[in-house]
PDB file of N, CA, C and O in Angstrom:
ATOM      1  N   MET A   1    -145.086-123.305 -47.495  1.00  0.00           N
ATOM      2  CA  MET A   1    -144.974-124.315 -48.515  1.00  0.00           C
ATOM      3  C   MET A   1    -144.274-123.698 -49.724  1.00  0.00           C
ATOM      4  O   MET A   1    -144.587-122.576 -50.122  1.00  0.00           O
ATOM      5  N   ILE A   2    -143.320-124.437 -50.308  1.00  0.00           N
ATOM      6  CA  ILE A   2    -142.621-124.009 -51.511  1.00  0.00           C
ATOM      7  C   ILE A   2    -143.070-124.902 -52.652  1.00  0.00           C
ATOM      8  O   ILE A   2    -143.011-126.129 -52.577  1.00  0.00           O
ATOM      9  N   ILE A   3    -143.509-124.262 -53.685  1.00  0.00           N
ATOM     10  CA  ILE A   3    -143.933-124.996 -54.879  1.00  0.00           C
ATOM     11  C   ILE A   3    -142.862-124.777 -55.950  1.00  0.00           C
ATOM     12  O   ILE A   3    -142.487-123.640 -56.234  1.00  0.00           O
ATOM     13  N   THR A   4    -142.384-125.847 -56.530  1.00  0.00           N
ATOM     14  CA  THR A   4    -141.324-125.727 -57.545  1.00  0.00           C
ATOM     15  C   THR A   4    -141.780-126.321 -58.868  1.00  0.00           C
ATOM     16  O   THR A   4    -142.728-127.103 -58.941  1.00  0.00           O
ATOM     17  N   GLU A   5    -141.070-125.919 -59.901  1.00  0.00           N
ATOM     18  CA  GLU A   5    -141.349-126.412 -61.240  1.00  0.00           C
ATOM     19  C   GLU A   5    -140.014-126.472 -61.986  1.00  0.00           C
ATOM     20  O   GLU A   5    -139.222-125.533 -61.907  1.00  0.00           O
ATOM     21  N   LYS A   6    -139.761-127.545 -62.695  1.00  0.00           N
ATOM     22  CA  LYS A   6    -138.540-127.653 -63.489  1.00  0.00           C
ATOM     23  C   LYS A   6    -138.773-126.960 -64.824  1.00  0.00           C
ATOM     24  O   LYS A   6    -139.785-127.178 -65.491  1.00  0.00           O
ATOM     25  N   LYS A   7    -137.793-126.104 -65.203  1.00  0.00           N
ATOM     26  CA  LYS A   7    -137.874-125.408 -66.481  1.00  0.00           C
ATOM     27  C   LYS A   7    -136.565-125.611 -67.230  1.00  0.00           C
ATOM     28  O   LYS A   7    -135.483-125.625 -66.643  1.00  0.00           O
ATOM     29  N   GLN A   8    -136.690-125.764 -68.506  1.00  0.00           N
ATOM     30  CA  GLN A   8    -135.507-125.883 -69.347  1.00  0.00           C
ATOM     31  C   GLN A   8    -135.237-124.509 -69.952  1.00  0.00           C
ATOM     32  O   GLN A   8    -136.118-123.897 -70.555  1.00  0.00           O
ATOM     33  N   ILE A   9    -134.015-124.042 -69.781  1.00  0.00           N
ATOM     34  CA  ILE A   9    -133.645-122.727 -70.294  1.00  0.00           C
ATOM     35  C   ILE A   9    -132.753-122.923 -71.515  1.00  0.00           C
ATOM     36  O   ILE A   9    -131.762-123.651 -71.462  1.00  0.00           O
ATOM     37  N   THR A  10    -133.110-122.274 -72.599  1.00  0.00           N
ATOM     38  CA  THR A  10    -132.313-122.330 -73.822  1.00  0.00           C
ATOM     39  C   THR A  10    -131.458-121.072 -73.885  1.00  0.00           C
ATOM     40  O   THR A  10    -131.957-119.954 -73.757  1.00  0.00           O
ATOM     41  N   GLU A  11    -130.178-121.277 -74.082  1.00  0.00           N
ATOM     42  CA  GLU A  11    -129.248-120.162 -74.126  1.00  0.00           C
ATOM     43  C   GLU A  11    -128.576-120.122 -75.496  1.00  0.00           C
ATOM     44  O   GLU A  11    -128.133-121.150 -76.008  1.00  0.00           O
ATOM     45  N   GLU A  12    -128.505-118.936 -76.080  1.00  0.00           N
ATOM     46  CA  GLU A  12    -127.843-118.775 -77.366  1.00  0.00           C
ATOM     47  C   GLU A  12    -126.374-118.449 -77.117  1.00  0.00           C
ATOM     48  O   GLU A  12    -126.054-117.488 -76.418  1.00  0.00           O
ATOM     49  N   VAL A  13    -125.491-119.249 -77.688  1.00  0.00           N
ATOM     50  CA  VAL A  13    -124.049-119.055 -77.501  1.00  0.00           C
ATOM     51  C   VAL A  13    -123.370-118.968 -78.868  1.00  0.00           C
ATOM     52  O   VAL A  13    -123.813-119.586 -79.836  1.00  0.00           O
ATOM     53  N   ILE A  14    -122.308-118.205 -78.926  1.00  0.00           N
ATOM     54  CA  ILE A  14    -121.539-118.078 -80.163  1.00  0.00           C
ATOM     55  C   ILE A  14    -120.667-119.326 -80.306  1.00  0.00           C
ATOM     56  O   ILE A  14    -119.921-119.676 -79.392  1.00  0.00           O
ATOM     57  N   ILE A  15    -120.764-119.987 -81.443  1.00  0.00           N
ATOM     58  CA  ILE A  15    -119.930-121.166 -81.672  1.00  0.00           C
ATOM     59  C   ILE A  15    -118.804-120.868 -82.661  1.00  0.00           C
ATOM     60  O   ILE A  15    -117.821-121.607 -82.719  1.00  0.00           O
ATOM     61  N   ASP A  16    -118.937-119.804 -83.429  1.00  0.00           N
ATOM     62  CA  ASP A  16    -117.874-119.401 -84.337  1.00  0.00           C
ATOM     63  C   ASP A  16    -118.150-117.990 -84.844  1.00  0.00           C
ATOM     64  O   ASP A  16    -119.288-117.522 -84.833  1.00  0.00           O
ATOM     65  N   VAL A  17    -117.097-117.329 -85.284  1.00  0.00           N
ATOM     66  CA  VAL A  17    -117.192-116.029 -85.936  1.00  0.00           C
ATOM     67  C   VAL A  17    -116.462-116.194 -87.265  1.00  0.00           C
ATOM     68  O   VAL A  17    -115.298-116.592 -87.291  1.00  0.00           O
ATOM     69  N   ILE A  18    -117.141-115.890 -88.358  1.00  0.00           N
ATOM     70  CA  ILE A  18    -116.569-116.043 -89.691  1.00  0.00           C
ATOM     71  C   ILE A  18    -116.184-114.664 -90.220  1.00  0.00           C
ATOM     72  O   ILE A  18    -116.975-113.722 -90.155  1.00  0.00           O
ATOM     73  N   CYS A  19    -114.963-114.554 -90.743  1.00  0.00           N
ATOM     74  CA  CYS A  19    -114.490-113.299 -91.312  1.00  0.00           C
ATOM     75  C   CYS A  19    -115.330-112.957 -92.536  1.00  0.00           C
ATOM     76  O   CYS A  19    -115.502-113.791 -93.424  1.00  0.00           O
ATOM     77  N   ASP A  20    -115.854-111.730 -92.586  1.00  0.00           N
ATOM     78  CA  ASP A  20    -116.679-111.290 -93.711  1.00  0.00           C
ATOM     79  C   ASP A  20    -115.849-111.004 -94.961  1.00  0.00           C
ATOM     80  O   ASP A  20    -116.416-110.745 -96.023  1.00  0.00           O
ATOM     81  N   PHE A  21    -114.517-111.046 -94.859  1.00  0.00           N
ATOM     82  CA  PHE A  21    -113.656-110.753 -96.004  1.00  0.00           C
ATOM     83  C   PHE A  21    -113.074-112.014 -96.630  1.00  0.00           C
ATOM     84  O   PHE A  21    -113.164-112.190 -97.845  1.00  0.00           O
ATOM     85  N   CYS A  22    -112.480-112.895 -95.828  1.00  0.00           N
ATOM     86  CA  CYS A  22    -111.860-114.105 -96.387  1.00  0.00           C
ATOM     87  C   CYS A  22    -112.712-115.357 -96.186  1.00  0.00           C
ATOM     88  O   CYS A  22    -112.464-116.380 -96.826  1.00  0.00           O
ATOM     89  N   GLY A  23    -113.715-115.289 -95.305  1.00  0.00           N
ATOM     90  CA  GLY A  23    -114.598-116.425 -95.081  1.00  0.00           C
ATOM     91  C   GLY A  23    -114.061-117.483 -94.136  1.00  0.00           C
ATOM     92  O   GLY A  23    -114.676-118.536 -93.966  1.00  0.00           O
ATOM     93  N   LYS A  24    -112.910-117.210 -93.514  1.00  0.00           N
ATOM     94  CA  LYS A  24    -112.327-118.181 -92.590  1.00  0.00           C
ATOM     95  C   LYS A  24    -112.810-117.962 -91.165  1.00  0.00           C
ATOM     96  O   LYS A  24    -113.283-116.882 -90.811  1.00  0.00           O
ATOM     97  N   SER A  25    -112.683-119.004 -90.357  1.00  0.00           N
ATOM     98  CA  SER A  25    -113.081-118.944 -88.950  1.00  0.00           C
ATOM     99  C   SER A  25    -112.128-118.053 -88.152  1.00  0.00           C
ATOM    100  O   SER A  25    -110.929-118.011 -88.428  1.00  0.00           O
ATOM    101  N   CYS A  26    -112.664-117.349 -87.173  1.00  0.00           N
ATOM    102  CA  CYS A  26    -111.864-116.515 -86.268  1.00  0.00           C
ATOM    103  C   CYS A  26    -111.653-117.220 -84.931  1.00  0.00           C
ATOM    104  O   CYS A  26    -111.207-116.608 -83.961  1.00  0.00           O
ATOM    105  N   LYS A  27    -111.975-118.512 -84.890  1.00  0.00           N
ATOM    106  CA  LYS A  27    -111.869-119.274 -83.650  1.00  0.00           C
ATOM    107  C   LYS A  27    -110.407-119.541 -83.326  1.00  0.00           C
ATOM    108  O   LYS A  27    -109.644-119.985 -84.184  1.00  0.00           O
ATOM    109  N   ALA A  28    -110.024-119.271 -82.095  1.00  0.00           N
ATOM    110  CA  ALA A  28    -108.681-119.568 -81.602  1.00  0.00           C
ATOM    111  C   ALA A  28    -108.804-120.654 -80.538  1.00  0.00           C
ATOM    112  O   ALA A  28    -109.887-121.204 -80.341  1.00  0.00           O
ATOM    113  N   ILE A  29    -107.739-120.960 -79.871  1.00  0.00           N
ATOM    114  CA  ILE A  29    -107.760-122.042 -78.888  1.00  0.00           C
ATOM    115  C   ILE A  29    -108.743-121.765 -77.749  1.00  0.00           C
ATOM    116  O   ILE A  29    -109.537-122.634 -77.389  1.00  0.00           O
ATOM    117  N   TYR A  30    -108.691-120.566 -77.185  1.00  0.00           N
ATOM    118  CA  TYR A  30    -109.524-120.270 -76.012  1.00  0.00           C
ATOM    119  C   TYR A  30    -110.627-119.240 -76.254  1.00  0.00           C
ATOM    120  O   TYR A  30    -111.480-119.036 -75.391  1.00  0.00           O
ATOM    121  N   ASN A  31    -110.617-118.594 -77.410  1.00  0.00           N
ATOM    122  CA  ASN A  31    -111.603-117.536 -77.654  1.00  0.00           C
ATOM    123  C   ASN A  31    -111.713-117.273 -79.153  1.00  0.00           C
ATOM    124  O   ASN A  31    -111.267-118.085 -79.964  1.00  0.00           O
ATOM    125  N   PHE A  32    -112.299-116.157 -79.512  1.00  0.00           N
ATOM    126  CA  PHE A  32    -112.408-115.733 -80.902  1.00  0.00           C
ATOM    127  C   PHE A  32    -111.536-114.498 -81.073  1.00  0.00           C
ATOM    128  O   PHE A  32    -111.601-113.567 -80.271  1.00  0.00           O
ATOM    129  N   GLU A  33    -110.718-114.494 -82.125  1.00  0.00           N
ATOM    130  CA  GLU A  33    -109.833-113.365 -82.373  1.00  0.00           C
ATOM    131  C   GLU A  33    -110.330-112.650 -83.621  1.00  0.00           C
ATOM    132  O   GLU A  33    -110.091-113.091 -84.745  1.00  0.00           O
ATOM    133  N   TYR A  34    -111.025-111.538 -83.404  1.00  0.00           N
ATOM    134  CA  TYR A  34    -111.591-110.797 -84.523  1.00  0.00           C
ATOM    135  C   TYR A  34    -111.784-109.339 -84.147  1.00  0.00           C
ATOM    136  O   TYR A  34    -111.780-108.967 -82.973  1.00  0.00           O
ATOM    137  N   ALA A  35    -111.953-108.532 -85.171  1.00  0.00           N
ATOM    138  CA  ALA A  35    -112.295-107.117 -84.986  1.00  0.00           C
ATOM    139  C   ALA A  35    -113.687-106.907 -85.564  1.00  0.00           C
ATOM    140  O   ALA A  35    -114.061-107.534 -86.556  1.00  0.00           O
ATOM    141  N   LYS A  36    -114.433-106.036 -84.948  1.00  0.00           N
ATOM    142  CA  LYS A  36    -115.750-105.672 -85.473  1.00  0.00           C
ATOM    143  C   LYS A  36    -115.659-104.220 -85.927  1.00  0.00           C
ATOM    144  O   LYS A  36    -115.406-103.319 -85.127  1.00  0.00           O
ATOM    145  N   ILE A  37    -115.867-104.013 -87.209  1.00  0.00           N
ATOM    146  CA  ILE A  37    -115.794-102.673 -87.779  1.00  0.00           C
ATOM    147  C   ILE A  37    -117.218-102.215 -88.082  1.00  0.00           C
ATOM    148  O   ILE A  37    -117.953-102.874 -88.819  1.00  0.00           O
ATOM    149  N   GLN A  38    -117.592-101.083 -87.505  1.00  0.00           N
ATOM    150  CA  GLN A  38    -118.932-100.538 -87.709  1.00  0.00           C
ATOM    151  C   GLN A  38    -118.841 -99.264 -88.537  1.00  0.00           C
ATOM    152  O   GLN A  38    -117.853 -98.534 -88.462  1.00  0.00           O
ATOM    153  N   PHE A  39    -119.886 -98.999 -89.334  1.00  0.00           N
ATOM    154  CA  PHE A  39    -119.904 -97.777 -90.126  1.00  0.00           C
ATOM    155  C   PHE A  39    -121.285 -97.129 -90.092  1.00  0.00           C
ATOM    156  O   PHE A  39    -122.312 -97.802 -90.006  1.00  0.00           O
ATOM    157  N   ASP A  40    -121.272 -95.824 -90.162  1.00  0.00           N
ATOM    158  CA  ASP A  40    -122.478 -94.990 -90.241  1.00  0.00           C
ATOM    159  C   ASP A  40    -122.193 -93.889 -91.259  1.00  0.00           C
ATOM    160  O   ASP A  40    -121.404 -92.982 -90.997  1.00  0.00           O
ATOM    161  N   TRP A  41    -122.834 -93.975 -92.411  1.00  0.00           N
ATOM    162  CA  TRP A  41    -122.608 -92.968 -93.438  1.00  0.00           C
ATOM    163  C   TRP A  41    -123.401 -91.714 -93.118  1.00  0.00           C
ATOM    164  O   TRP A  41    -124.534 -91.785 -92.641  1.00  0.00           O
ATOM    165  N   GLY A  42    -122.801 -90.581 -93.382  1.00  0.00           N
ATOM    166  CA  GLY A  42    -123.411 -89.291 -93.063  1.00  0.00           C
ATOM    167  C   GLY A  42    -124.337 -88.772 -94.141  1.00  0.00           C
ATOM    168  O   GLY A  42    -124.447 -89.334 -95.230  1.00  0.00           O
ATOM    169  N   TYR A  43    -124.986 -87.700 -93.805  1.00  0.00           N
ATOM    170  CA  TYR A  43    -125.958 -87.041 -94.671  1.00  0.00           C
ATOM    171  C   TYR A  43    -125.282 -86.534 -95.941  1.00  0.00           C
ATOM    172  O   TYR A  43    -124.205 -85.941 -95.889  1.00  0.00           O
ATOM    173  N   GLY A  44    -125.922 -86.770 -97.066  1.00  0.00           N
ATOM    174  CA  GLY A  44    -125.454 -86.235 -98.333  1.00  0.00           C
ATOM    175  C   GLY A  44    -124.421 -87.100 -99.043  1.00  0.00           C
ATOM    176  O   GLY A  44    -123.973 -86.746-100.134  1.00  0.00           O
ATOM    177  N   THR A  45    -124.037 -88.213 -98.456  1.00  0.00           N
ATOM    178  CA  THR A  45    -123.067 -89.088 -99.108  1.00  0.00           C
ATOM    179  C   THR A  45    -123.790 -90.052-100.046  1.00  0.00           C
ATOM    180  O   THR A  45    -125.017 -90.147-100.040  1.00  0.00           O
ATOM    181  N   LYS A  46    -123.012 -90.753-100.839  1.00  0.00           N
ATOM    182  CA  LYS A  46    -123.572 -91.754-101.755  1.00  0.00           C
ATOM    183  C   LYS A  46    -124.338 -92.824-100.978  1.00  0.00           C
ATOM    184  O   LYS A  46    -125.315 -93.382-101.479  1.00  0.00           O
ATOM    185  N   PHE A  47    -123.893 -93.106 -99.755  1.00  0.00           N
ATOM    186  CA  PHE A  47    -124.507 -94.137 -98.926  1.00  0.00           C
ATOM    187  C   PHE A  47    -125.299 -93.524 -97.771  1.00  0.00           C
ATOM    188  O   PHE A  47    -125.367 -94.100 -96.685  1.00  0.00           O
ATOM    189  N   ASP A  48    -125.876 -92.397 -98.000  1.00  0.00           N
ATOM    190  CA  ASP A  48    -126.608 -91.614 -96.988  1.00  0.00           C
ATOM    191  C   ASP A  48    -127.470 -92.489 -96.083  1.00  0.00           C
ATOM    192  O   ASP A  48    -128.405 -93.145 -96.542  1.00  0.00           O
ATOM    193  N   GLY A  49    -127.144 -92.490 -94.788  1.00  0.00           N
ATOM    194  CA  GLY A  49    -127.947 -93.191 -93.794  1.00  0.00           C
ATOM    195  C   GLY A  49    -127.636 -94.667 -93.625  1.00  0.00           C
ATOM    196  O   GLY A  49    -128.157 -95.302 -92.708  1.00  0.00           O
ATOM    197  N   ASP A  50    -126.795 -95.230 -94.492  1.00  0.00           N
ATOM    198  CA  ASP A  50    -126.460 -96.651 -94.360  1.00  0.00           C
ATOM    199  C   ASP A  50    -125.644 -96.892 -93.093  1.00  0.00           C
ATOM    200  O   ASP A  50    -124.767 -96.102 -92.742  1.00  0.00           O
ATOM    201  N   THR A  51    -125.943 -97.980 -92.424  1.00  0.00           N
ATOM    202  CA  THR A  51    -125.181 -98.402 -91.252  1.00  0.00           C
ATOM    203  C   THR A  51    -124.926 -99.900 -91.369  1.00  0.00           C
ATOM    204  O   THR A  51    -125.626-100.601 -92.100  1.00  0.00           O
ATOM    205  N   GLY A  52    -123.946-100.372 -90.661  1.00  0.00           N
ATOM    206  CA  GLY A  52    -123.684-101.803 -90.684  1.00  0.00           C
ATOM    207  C   GLY A  52    -122.401-102.134 -89.962  1.00  0.00           C
ATOM    208  O   GLY A  52    -121.789-101.277 -89.324  1.00  0.00           O
ATOM    209  N   SER A  53    -121.999-103.391 -90.070  1.00  0.00           N
ATOM    210  CA  SER A  53    -120.758-103.809 -89.439  1.00  0.00           C
ATOM    211  C   SER A  53    -120.195-105.022 -90.170  1.00  0.00           C
ATOM    212  O   SER A  53    -120.913-105.756 -90.850  1.00  0.00           O
ATOM    213  N   TYR A  54    -118.896-105.208 -90.010  1.00  0.00           N
ATOM    214  CA  TYR A  54    -118.188-106.359 -90.559  1.00  0.00           C
ATOM    215  C   TYR A  54    -117.347-106.980 -89.461  1.00  0.00           C
ATOM    216  O   TYR A  54    -116.865-106.288 -88.564  1.00  0.00           O
ATOM    217  N   HIS A  55    -117.175-108.287 -89.540  1.00  0.00           N
ATOM    218  CA  HIS A  55    -116.275-109.004 -88.643  1.00  0.00           C
ATOM    219  C   HIS A  55    -115.051-109.402 -89.450  1.00  0.00           C
ATOM    220  O   HIS A  55    -115.177-109.906 -90.566  1.00  0.00           O
ATOM    221  N   MET A  56    -113.853-109.177 -88.886  1.00  0.00           N
ATOM    222  CA  MET A  56    -112.598-109.430 -89.581  1.00  0.00           C
ATOM    223  C   MET A  56    -111.661-110.282 -88.755  1.00  0.00           C
ATOM    224  O   MET A  56    -111.512-110.063 -87.553  1.00  0.00           O
ATOM    225  N   CYS A  57    -111.025-111.259 -89.399  1.00  0.00           N
ATOM    226  CA  CYS A  57    -109.993-112.037 -88.720  1.00  0.00           C
ATOM    227  C   CYS A  57    -108.737-111.166 -88.584  1.00  0.00           C
ATOM    228  O   CYS A  57    -108.646-110.095 -89.185  1.00  0.00           O
ATOM    229  N   GLU A  58    -107.788-111.632 -87.798  1.00  0.00           N
ATOM    230  CA  GLU A  58    -106.568-110.860 -87.567  1.00  0.00           C
ATOM    231  C   GLU A  58    -105.773-110.628 -88.851  1.00  0.00           C
ATOM    232  O   GLU A  58    -105.238-109.538 -89.054  1.00  0.00           O
ATOM    233  N   LYS A  59    -105.689-111.640 -89.720  1.00  0.00           N
ATOM    234  CA  LYS A  59    -104.916-111.496 -90.958  1.00  0.00           C
ATOM    235  C   LYS A  59    -105.512-110.434 -91.871  1.00  0.00           C
ATOM    236  O   LYS A  59    -104.784-109.611 -92.426  1.00  0.00           O
ATOM    237  N   CYS A  60    -106.824-110.448 -92.028  1.00  0.00           N
ATOM    238  CA  CYS A  60    -107.477-109.451 -92.887  1.00  0.00           C
ATOM    239  C   CYS A  60    -107.365-108.059 -92.276  1.00  0.00           C
ATOM    240  O   CYS A  60    -107.203-107.073 -92.995  1.00  0.00           O
ATOM    241  N   PHE A  61    -107.450-107.979 -90.949  1.00  0.00           N
ATOM    242  CA  PHE A  61    -107.314-106.685 -90.286  1.00  0.00           C
ATOM    243  C   PHE A  61    -105.905-106.128 -90.496  1.00  0.00           C
ATOM    244  O   PHE A  61    -105.737-104.943 -90.782  1.00  0.00           O
ATOM    245  N   GLU A  62    -104.892-106.991 -90.353  1.00  0.00           N
ATOM    246  CA  GLU A  62    -103.511-106.550 -90.568  1.00  0.00           C
ATOM    247  C   GLU A  62    -103.312-106.064 -91.997  1.00  0.00           C
ATOM    248  O   GLU A  62    -102.631-105.064 -92.227  1.00  0.00           O
ATOM    249  N   LYS A  63    -103.908-106.772 -92.965  1.00  0.00           N
ATOM    250  CA  LYS A  63    -103.801-106.376 -94.363  1.00  0.00           C
ATOM    251  C   LYS A  63    -104.455-105.001 -94.584  1.00  0.00           C
ATOM    252  O   LYS A  63    -103.867-104.128 -95.223  1.00  0.00           O
ATOM    253  N   LEU A  64    -105.663-104.814 -94.056  1.00  0.00           N
ATOM    254  CA  LEU A  64    -106.360-103.541 -94.204  1.00  0.00           C
ATOM    255  C   LEU A  64    -105.597-102.416 -93.512  1.00  0.00           C
ATOM    256  O   LEU A  64    -105.452-101.322 -94.057  1.00  0.00           O
ATOM    257  N   LYS A  65    -105.117-102.697 -92.318  1.00  0.00           N
ATOM    258  CA  LYS A  65    -104.371-101.696 -91.563  1.00  0.00           C
ATOM    259  C   LYS A  65    -103.119-101.279 -92.330  1.00  0.00           C
ATOM    260  O   LYS A  65    -102.788-100.094 -92.383  1.00  0.00           O
ATOM    261  N   GLY A  66    -102.423-102.249 -92.926  1.00  0.00           N
ATOM    262  CA  GLY A  66    -101.238-101.955 -93.722  1.00  0.00           C
ATOM    263  C   GLY A  66    -101.565-101.107 -94.937  1.00  0.00           C
ATOM    264  O   GLY A  66    -100.835-100.170 -95.260  1.00  0.00           O
ATOM    265  N   GLU A  67    -102.676-101.436 -95.624  1.00  0.00           N
ATOM    266  CA  GLU A  67    -103.081-100.654 -96.802  1.00  0.00           C
ATOM    267  C   GLU A  67    -103.437 -99.229 -96.418  1.00  0.00           C
ATOM    268  O   GLU A  67    -103.081 -98.293 -97.135  1.00  0.00           O
ATOM    269  N   LEU A  68    -104.126 -99.044 -95.312  1.00  0.00           N
ATOM    270  CA  LEU A  68    -104.493 -97.697 -94.880  1.00  0.00           C
ATOM    271  C   LEU A  68    -103.269 -96.912 -94.425  1.00  0.00           C
ATOM    272  O   LEU A  68    -103.164 -95.711 -94.672  1.00  0.00           O
ATOM    273  N   HIS A  69    -102.359 -97.588 -93.768  1.00  0.00           N
ATOM    274  CA  HIS A  69    -101.156 -96.927 -93.265  1.00  0.00           C
ATOM    275  C   HIS A  69    -100.239 -96.488 -94.400  1.00  0.00           C
ATOM    276  O   HIS A  69     -99.590 -95.447 -94.299  1.00  0.00           O
ATOM    277  N   ASP A  70    -100.176 -97.277 -95.491  1.00  0.00           N
ATOM    278  CA  ASP A  70     -99.288 -96.993 -96.606  1.00  0.00           C
ATOM    279  C   ASP A  70     -99.821 -95.932 -97.561  1.00  0.00           C
ATOM    280  O   ASP A  70     -99.089 -95.467 -98.435  1.00  0.00           O
ATOM    281  N   ARG A  71    -101.071 -95.546 -97.412  1.00  0.00           N
ATOM    282  CA  ARG A  71    -101.651 -94.536 -98.318  1.00  0.00           C
ATOM    283  C   ARG A  71    -101.108 -93.152 -98.016  1.00  0.00           C
ATOM    284  O   ARG A  71    -100.905 -92.790 -96.857  1.00  0.00           O
ATOM    285  N   PRO A  72    -100.872 -92.378 -99.077  1.00  0.00           N
ATOM    286  CA  PRO A  72    -100.477 -90.985 -98.829  1.00  0.00           C
ATOM    287  C   PRO A  72    -101.650 -90.198 -98.283  1.00  0.00           C
ATOM    288  O   PRO A  72    -102.801 -90.445 -98.645  1.00  0.00           O
ATOM    289  N   ARG A  73    -101.355 -89.261 -97.420  1.00  0.00           N
ATOM    290  CA  ARG A  73    -102.433 -88.461 -96.823  1.00  0.00           C
ATOM    291  C   ARG A  73    -102.521 -87.101 -97.438  1.00  0.00           C
ATOM    292  O   ARG A  73    -103.374 -86.302 -97.052  1.00  0.00           O
TER     293      ARG A  73
END
């Protein structure tokens, strides 16, 4: 004998990703176009032990990448 029971399953799905810099949606036609930047500050720094992450749209990422690339080393 097989005994069955109907169950409703709730699933959490991403409906949008918002850029943490400009506040705009990262939603594209078929997916989300964004970068996730994570940081872990080391011992003895001003932000000792801080960790976190930011989500960035493509435009903000390109801007940041350009600023970092243009800096003298």
